[in-house]
C-alpha positions, 0 to 999 in steps of 0.5 A, spaced: 527 516 436 529 523 433 527 525 426 532 522 421 532 526 414 537 521 411 535 515 407 539 508 406 543 512 401 544 509 394 548 503 396 543 501 400 537 502 395 542 497 390 542 492 395 535 492 397 533 492 389 538 486 389 535 482 395 528 483 391 530 480 385 533 475 388 526 473 392 523 474 385 528 469 382 527 464 388 520 465 388 515 461 390 521 458 395 523 464 398 517 466 400 517 462 406 523 466 408 519 473 407 512 471 410 513 472 418 507 471 423 506 476 429 501 475 434 495 479 437 500 481 442 506 482 439 509 488 435 515 487 429 520 493 429 523 492 422 530 494 421 533 495 414 540 495 413 540 497 420 535 503 420 528 502 423 524 501 417 518 505 419 516 509 425 510 505 427 512 497 429 508 492 424 503 487 426 499 483 428 498 478 422 502 477 417 508 481 415 514 482 409 521 482 410 526 481 405 531 476 407 538 479 405 537 486 408 532 486 413 531 483 421 526 484 426 525 484 433 519 482 436 516 486 442 511 483 447 505 488 449 503 484 454 502 486 462 509 485 466 509 483 473 515 486 476 517 483 483 521 487 487 525 483 492 526 486 500 529 492 500 533 495 506 529 502 508 532 506 513 525 510 514 526 518 516 525 516 523 531 512 523 527 505 523 529 499 519 525 496 515 524 491 509 519 493 504 517 488 498 513 491 492 510 489 485 510 493 479 505 492 473 507 495 467 507 494 459 510 496 453 506 502 449 511 503 444 515 498 441 520 502 437 521 506 443 523 500 447 527 497 442 531 504 440 531 508 446 533 503 452 538 496 451 534 492 455 528 495 457 525 490 463 532 490 466 532 497 466 525 498 469 527 493 474 532 497 477 529 503 476 523 501 480 528 498 485 531 505 486 525 509 486 522 504 492 528 506 496 528 513 495 521 515 496 520 510 502 526 513 505 523 520 505 516 517 510 516 515 517 514 509 519 508 510 522 505 513 514 509 507 511 504 503 514 498 507 514 499 510 507 501 505 503 496 507 497 498 514 496 506 512 497 504 507 491 501 512 487 507 517 488 511 511 486 507 509 480 507 517 478 515 518 478 516 511 474 511 513 469 514 519 468 521 516 467 520 510 463 515 514 458 521 515 453 523 507 454 515 506 451 513 504 458 506 505 461 506 503 469 499 500 470 500 499 478 505 499 483 503 496 490 507 495 496 506 488 498 509 487 505 513 491 510 517 487 515 519 490 521 525 487 526 523 484 532 527 488 537 523 495 533 516 491 535 518 489 542 519 497 543 513 498 539 508 493 543 512 496 550 510 504 547 503 502 546 502 498 552 504 504 556 500 509 552 494 504 553 496 504 561 496 512 561 489 512 557 486 507 562 488 512 568 486 518 565 479 515 564 479 512 571 481 519 574 475 522 570 470 517 573 472 518 580 472 525 579 465 525 576 463 519 582 465 524 587 460 530 584 455 526 583 455 524 590 456 531 593 450 533 589 446 527 592 449 529 599 446 536 598 439 533 595 439 528 601 441 533 606 435 538 604 430 531 606 431 527 612 425 522 609 429 521 603 435 519 607 431 514 610 428 512 604 435 511 601 438 507 607 432 502 607 433 501 599 440 500 601 438 494 606 433 491 601 439 490 595 443 487 601 438 482 602 437 480 595 443 476 597 442 469 600 448 468 604 449 475 606 449 477 614 445 484 615 447 488 621 441 493 622 443 498 627 437 501 631 437 509 633 438 510 641 432 515 641 428 509 640 431 505 646 430 512 650 422 512 649 422 504 650 424 505 657 420 511 658 414 507 656 416 501 662 417 506 667 410 509 666 407 502 666 
């Protein structure tokens, strides 16, 4: 509220004096019209001849008003929940989404809420819708899904600074739901599946390369020790024999038959 140096004037004081005299003359009947009860969570902004009586709202408790010259408005100071309906948002990467949000705010200055804006709740609701669309329109879909908390804090800061002159304090902003069209969901699922398949192929190729390097090193070690090759061969046969339904074909070296034939001819 701007500073006011002018009062209600001489005529105003005359009317106030007449109203006060009428209250005294009709006392105690008039006292019931002068006393108003303001609840703990409410404040009363009193107007005297169209001017706000003081810079500070009155209440809670009992307040006195003059019935002929004074009027008052009750202002609720409790936290208000503002549900933002689904908003059509076109993100930075040209993806159409529907976003729902919730804004929690309260009135901390009853005088500013009454004198600076026509309907403070409607104005806050419309501003929250516009701010939500403007902020989310500059974000990509991936950041919209991953960075909800930071985006909500940015929206809260913008709303809080814009509604300060209305006597509003924005306590919290939440992005409740982000809806993506079915066609976009299918495209994203196909993209994710292709990315997973590509990673699987890369992992398989890396495994083959590591296996080939290991086999190369093993062949080098076995080439240096012929006995080790025989032991590895026998170990492989032992592993195969563990299976009951397996048939093992055991090859014999040719030089073994040559040595047996020489022994028979000698006998």
